[in-house]
matplotlib code that plots the C-alpha trace (Angstrom):
import matplotlib.pyplot as plt

x = [-10.3, -6.5, -3.7, 0.0, 3.1, 4.8, 7.9, 7.8, 10.8, 11.7, 9.9, 10.2, 8.6, 5.7, 5.1, 5.2, 3.0, 0.4, 0.3, -0.4, -3.0, -4.9, -5.6, -7.7, -11.4, -11.3, -10.5, -7.2, -5.8, -2.2, -1.8, 1.2, 0.3, -2.9, -2.7, -4.7, -4.7, -6.2, -3.6, -4.5, -3.5, 0.0, -0.3, -1.7, 1.3, 3.8, 2.4, 3.4, 6.7, 8.0, 11.2, 9.1, 7.0, 3.4, 0.2, -1.7, -5.4, -7.1, -10.9, -11.4, -10.7, -10.2, -6.7, -4.2, -3.2, -2.7, -0.6, 1.6, 2.0, 3.1, 5.3, 8.5, 7.0, 5.7, 7.8, 8.5]
y = [9.0, 9.6, 8.7, 8.4, 6.9, 4.1, 2.0, -1.6, -3.1, -6.1, -9.2, -8.0, -4.6, -6.3, -8.4, -5.4, -3.3, -6.2, -6.6, -2.8, -2.5, -5.6, -4.0, -1.4, -1.5, 0.6, -0.7, 0.2, -0.4, -0.5, 0.4, 0.3, 1.4, -0.4, -3.1, -2.6, -5.0, -5.2, -3.6, -6.3, -9.1, -10.4, -12.5, -9.3, -7.3, -9.7, -9.8, -6.1, -4.7, -3.7, -2.0, 1.1, 3.4, 2.2, 4.2, 3.5, 4.6, 4.6, 4.6, 6.6, 10.2, 9.2, 7.5, 10.0, 7.4, 4.7, 7.2, 7.7, 4.0, 3.5, 6.7, 4.7, 3.4, 6.7, 8.3, 11.9]
z = [-0.6, -0.4, -2.7, -1.9, -3.5, -1.6, -2.0, -0.6, -2.5, -0.2, 1.0, 4.6, 3.6, 2.0, 5.0, 7.3, 5.1, 4.8, 8.5, 8.9, 6.3, 7.3, 10.6, 9.0, 8.2, 5.0, 1.6, -0.2, -3.6, -5.1, -8.8, -11.2, -14.7, -15.7, -13.0, -9.7, -6.8, -3.3, -0.8, 1.6, -0.7, -0.3, -3.6, -5.4, -4.3, -5.2, -8.8, -9.2, -10.1, -6.8, -8.2, -8.9, -6.6, -6.3, -6.1, -3.0, -3.0, 0.4, 0.2, 3.4, 4.4, 8.0, 7.6, 9.2, 11.9, 9.1, 7.1, 10.1, 10.6, 6.9, 6.8, 6.2, 2.9, 1.6, -1.2, -0.3]

ax = plt.figure().add_subplot(projection="3d")
ax.plot(x, y, z, "-o")
ax.set_aspect("equal")
plt.show()
């Protein structure tokens, strides 16, 4: 399992992120405070406060290629 902070503040960012994460076979969650949603759910993501960094939890240790694909969303 890996965790990173991401920022997907625009509608286009959400669409791009969803397209990338839906290609993967592993499960992933996004959390803000006490709210946790499926990272593959566009409706779930839009229910969150996107003005703040989000906590992405990837339920796989073999996700380096995925992390490279979403590098533009990762908060450094």
